[in-house]
VOMARSE-695522 format. One record per residue: x, y, z of N, C-alpha, C, O in turn; residue in one letter; residue number from 1. Coordinates in pm, whole numbers. Layout:
+--------+--------+--------+--------+--------+--------+--------+--------+--------+--------+--------+--------+------+-----+
|   n_px |   n_py |   n_pz |  ca_px |  ca_py |  ca_pz |   c_px |   c_py |   c_pz |   o_px |   o_py |   o_pz | code | pos |
+--------+--------+--------+--------+--------+--------+--------+--------+--------+--------+--------+--------+------+-----+
|      X |      Y |      Z |      X |      Y |      Z |      X |      Y |      Z |      X |      Y |      Z |    A | NUM |
...
+--------+--------+--------+--------+--------+--------+--------+--------+--------+--------+--------+--------+------+-----+
END
This chain:
+--------+--------+--------+--------+--------+--------+--------+--------+--------+--------+--------+--------+------+-----+
|   n_px |   n_py |   n_pz |  ca_px |  ca_py |  ca_pz |   c_px |   c_py |   c_pz |   o_px |   o_py |   o_pz | code | pos |
+--------+--------+--------+--------+--------+--------+--------+--------+--------+--------+--------+--------+------+-----+
|   -248 |   1855 |  -3885 |   -301 |   1758 |  -3979 |   -341 |   1826 |  -4108 |   -385 |   1941 |  -4107 |    M |   1 |
|   -327 |   1758 |  -4215 |   -378 |   1814 |  -4346 |   -528 |   1801 |  -4347 |   -586 |   1720 |  -4275 |    K |   2 |
|   -588 |   1882 |  -4432 |   -733 |   1873 |  -4452 |   -771 |   1751 |  -4524 |   -876 |   1692 |  -4499 |    K |   3 |
|   -682 |   1708 |  -4619 |   -706 |   1586 |  -4703 |   -578 |   1509 |  -4718 |   -469 |   1566 |  -4721 |    E |   4 |
|   -592 |   1380 |  -4729 |   -481 |   1292 |  -4756 |   -512 |   1215 |  -4884 |   -628 |   1182 |  -4912 |    Y |   5 |
|   -406 |   1186 |  -4959 |   -423 |   1112 |  -5086 |   -392 |    967 |  -5065 |   -277 |    930 |  -5043 |    D |   6 |
|   -497 |    883 |  -5073 |   -486 |    741 |  -5057 |   -506 |    669 |  -5195 |   -534 |    549 |  -5199 |    F |   7 |
|   -491 |    741 |  -5301 |   -512 |    677 |  -5429 |   -409 |    571 |  -5463 |   -437 |    481 |  -5543 |    S |   8 |
|   -295 |    579 |  -5406 |   -192 |    471 |  -5432 |   -176 |    376 |  -5315 |    -78 |    302 |  -5307 |    K |   9 |
|   -271 |    379 |  -5225 |   -266 |    295 |  -5105 |   -294 |    150 |  -5145 |   -364 |    124 |  -5242 |    A |  10 |
|   -237 |     54 |  -5069 |   -261 |    -86 |  -5094 |   -320 |   -146 |  -4966 |   -256 |   -141 |  -4860 |    V |  11 |
|   -439 |   -201 |  -4974 |   -509 |   -256 |  -4864 |   -436 |   -380 |  -4818 |   -405 |   -468 |  -4898 |    R |  12 |
|   -408 |   -388 |  -4684 |   -345 |   -510 |  -4628 |   -201 |   -522 |  -4654 |   -148 |   -632 |  -4635 |    G |  13 |
|   -131 |   -419 |  -4696 |      5 |   -425 |  -4735 |     96 |   -482 |  -4625 |    191 |   -555 |  -4654 |    K |  14 |
|     66 |   -450 |  -4498 |    145 |   -496 |  -4384 |     76 |   -603 |  -4307 |    126 |   -640 |  -4200 |    F |  15 |
|    -35 |   -658 |  -4350 |   -110 |   -762 |  -4280 |    -37 |   -896 |  -4300 |     -3 |   -935 |  -4412 |    Y |  16 |
|    -16 |   -964 |  -4192 |     43 |  -1100 |  -4199 |    -44 |  -1193 |  -4121 |    -55 |  -1183 |  -3999 |    R |  17 |
|   -109 |  -1284 |  -4193 |   -199 |  -1384 |  -4131 |   -118 |  -1468 |  -4030 |     -9 |  -1516 |  -4060 |    K |  18 |
|   -175 |  -1484 |  -3909 |   -114 |  -1564 |  -3809 |     -8 |  -1496 |  -3729 |     47 |  -1556 |  -3636 |    G |  19 |
|     23 |  -1368 |  -3761 |    125 |  -1299 |  -3688 |     75 |  -1269 |  -3544 |    -42 |  -1237 |  -3522 |    A |  20 |
|    167 |  -1281 |  -3451 |    129 |  -1255 |  -3312 |    202 |  -1125 |  -3269 |    316 |  -1096 |  -3308 |    T |  21 |
|    129 |  -1051 |  -3188 |    181 |   -925 |  -3141 |    238 |   -942 |  -2998 |    165 |   -987 |  -2908 |    L |  22 |
|    360 |   -909 |  -2976 |    423 |   -921 |  -2850 |    418 |   -783 |  -2783 |    485 |   -689 |  -2825 |    K |  23 |
|    340 |   -773 |  -2682 |    321 |   -646 |  -2615 |    433 |   -620 |  -2511 |    468 |   -713 |  -2438 |    L |  24 |
|    489 |   -504 |  -2503 |    586 |   -478 |  -2396 |    514 |   -465 |  -2259 |    406 |   -408 |  -2247 |    P |  25 |
|    579 |   -521 |  -2158 |    525 |   -511 |  -2027 |    627 |   -438 |  -1940 |    745 |   -473 |  -1938 |    V |  26 |
|    581 |   -337 |  -1869 |    672 |   -255 |  -1789 |    654 |   -291 |  -1641 |    544 |   -278 |  -1587 |    Y |  27 |
|    756 |   -334 |  -1579 |    751 |   -376 |  -1440 |    800 |   -263 |  -1347 |    886 |   -184 |  -1384 |    L |  28 |
|    743 |   -258 |  -1229 |    799 |   -170 |  -1128 |    942 |   -211 |  -1098 |    977 |   -328 |  -1112 |    D |  29 |
|   1023 |   -116 |  -1057 |   1162 |   -146 |  -1035 |   1185 |   -255 |   -930 |   1275 |   -338 |   -943 |    Q |  30 |
|   1101 |   -253 |   -824 |   1116 |   -354 |   -721 |   1076 |   -487 |   -774 |   1142 |   -586 |   -743 |    K |  31 |
|    973 |   -497 |   -853 |    929 |   -629 |   -913 |   1038 |   -680 |  -1012 |   1071 |   -798 |  -1014 |    V |  32 |
|   1092 |   -587 |  -1092 |   1196 |   -626 |  -1191 |   1313 |   -679 |  -1122 |   1366 |   -783 |  -1162 |    Q |  33 |
|   1359 |   -613 |  -1018 |   1478 |   -660 |   -942 |   1453 |   -798 |   -881 |   1541 |   -884 |   -882 |    T |  34 |
|   1332 |   -819 |   -828 |   1296 |   -950 |   -771 |   1300 |  -1061 |   -878 |   1361 |  -1166 |   -859 |    F |  35 |
|   1235 |  -1034 |   -989 |   1235 |  -1134 |  -1100 |   1368 |  -1157 |  -1159 |   1402 |  -1270 |  -1195 |    V |  36 |
|   1448 |  -1049 |  -1171 |   1583 |  -1064 |  -1232 |   1672 |  -1146 |  -1140 |   1758 |  -1220 |  -1188 |    Q |  37 |
|   1654 |  -1135 |  -1011 |   1729 |  -1217 |   -916 |   1701 |  -1362 |   -932 |   1791 |  -1445 |   -932 |    T |  38 |
|   1570 |  -1392 |   -946 |   1534 |  -1533 |   -967 |   1582 |  -1581 |  -1101 |   1627 |  -1695 |  -1109 |    I |  39 |
|   1577 |  -1505 |  -1202 |   1618 |  -1540 |  -1339 |   1767 |  -1571 |  -1337 |   1811 |  -1670 |  -1395 |    A |  40 |
|   1845 |  -1486 |  -1272 |   1991 |  -1508 |  -1265 |   2020 |  -1637 |  -1188 |   2106 |  -1714 |  -1232 |    E |  41 |
|   1955 |  -1665 |  -1079 |   1980 |  -1786 |  -1004 |   1943 |  -1913 |  -1079 |   2003 |  -2018 |  -1057 |    S |  42 |
|   1844 |  -1902 |  -1166 |   1796 |  -2017 |  -1243 |   1866 |  -2021 |  -1382 |   1839 |  -2109 |  -1463 |    K |  43 |
|   1955 |  -1924 |  -1406 |   2022 |  -1910 |  -1537 |   1917 |  -1906 |  -1651 |   1927 |  -1978 |  -1750 |    Q |  44 |
|   1821 |  -1822 |  -1633 |   1710 |  -1805 |  -1726 |   1694 |  -1658 |  -1760 |   1771 |  -1572 |  -1715 |    S |  45 |
|   1590 |  -1632 |  -1843 |   1564 |  -1489 |  -1868 |   1440 |  -1436 |  -1796 |   1358 |  -1516 |  -1751 |    D |  46 |
|   1426 |  -1312 |  -1786 |   1315 |  -1252 |  -1713 |   1179 |  -1293 |  -1770 |   1086 |  -1318 |  -1693 |    I |  47 |
|   1165 |  -1300 |  -1900 |   1034 |  -1332 |  -1963 |    993 |  -1474 |  -1920 |    876 |  -1497 |  -1888 |    S |  48 |
|   1084 |  -1567 |  -1919 |   1050 |  -1704 |  -1878 |   1003 |  -1704 |  -1735 |    903 |  -1770 |  -1705 |    T |  49 |
|   1068 |  -1635 |  -1646 |   1033 |  -1633 |  -1504 |    896 |  -1571 |  -1485 |    812 |  -1625 |  -1414 |    I |  50 |
|    874 |  -1454 |  -1550 |    745 |  -1386 |  -1539 |    630 |  -1477 |  -1595 |    522 |  -1483 |  -1538 |    V |  51 |
|    655 |  -1544 |  -1701 |    552 |  -1637 |  -1752 |    526 |  -1748 |  -1657 |    410 |  -1785 |  -1638 |    N |  52 |
|    630 |  -1804 |  -1593 |    610 |  -1910 |  -1495 |    526 |  -1861 |  -1376 |    438 |  -1933 |  -1328 |    E |  53 |
|    554 |  -1742 |  -1328 |    484 |  -1683 |  -1215 |    335 |  -1659 |  -1252 |    244 |  -1687 |  -1174 |    I |  54 |
|    314 |  -1607 |  -1372 |    178 |  -1575 |  -1413 |     95 |  -1705 |  -1435 |    -22 |  -1710 |  -1399 |    L |  55 |
|    159 |  -1809 |  -1495 |     93 |  -1937 |  -1513 |     57 |  -1996 |  -1378 |    -52 |  -2051 |  -1363 |    K |  56 |
|    145 |  -1988 |  -1281 |    115 |  -2039 |  -1149 |     -2 |  -1960 |  -1088 |    -89 |  -2020 |  -1025 |    S |  57 |
|     -6 |  -1832 |  -1107 |   -122 |  -1751 |  -1054 |   -247 |  -1785 |  -1128 |   -354 |  -1778 |  -1069 |    D |  58 |
|   -242 |  -1823 |  -1256 |   -358 |  -1865 |  -1331 |   -417 |  -1995 |  -1275 |   -538 |  -2010 |  -1259 |    M |  59 |
|   -326 |  -2090 |  -1247 |   -370 |  -2215 |  -1188 |   -434 |  -2191 |  -1051 |   -537 |  -2251 |  -1019 |    R |  60 |
|   -375 |  -2106 |   -974 |   -432 |  -2071 |   -839 |   -569 |  -2010 |   -855 |   -662 |  -2048 |   -783 |    L |  61 |
|   -585 |  -1918 |   -946 |   -714 |  -1853 |   -972 |   -822 |  -1955 |  -1016 |   -939 |  -1943 |   -979 |    A |  62 |
|   -780 |  -2054 |  -1094 |   -874 |  -2154 |  -1136 |   -926 |  -2239 |  -1018 |  -1043 |  -2274 |  -1011 |    D |  63 |
|   -833 |  -2270 |   -927 |   -867 |  -2344 |   -810 |   -965 |  -2268 |   -720 |  -1058 |  -2325 |   -664 |    V |  64 |
|   -940 |  -2137 |   -706 |  -1024 |  -2051 |   -623 |  -1165 |  -2043 |   -682 |  -1261 |  -2039 |   -605 |    I |  65 |
|  -1182 |  -2039 |   -808 |  -1315 |  -2029 |   -875 |  -1390 |  -2148 |   -837 |  -1504 |  -2165 |   -879 |    R |  66 |
+--------+--------+--------+--------+--------+--------+--------+--------+--------+--------+--------+--------+------+-----+
END
């Protein structure tokens, strides 16, 4: 690292976009990915949709348990 950096020409908020959402990557274990991919293929859907459906189902179950 340098001892000093020149920020004299910096622009505050240059890359800020109000309302932008950040999509985080999620890494699945190979066994889980294969399981979800099999379901996605049988439903002619994509993995993200299936994972979201499973997680939403788990959220509803967790609400019932509380």
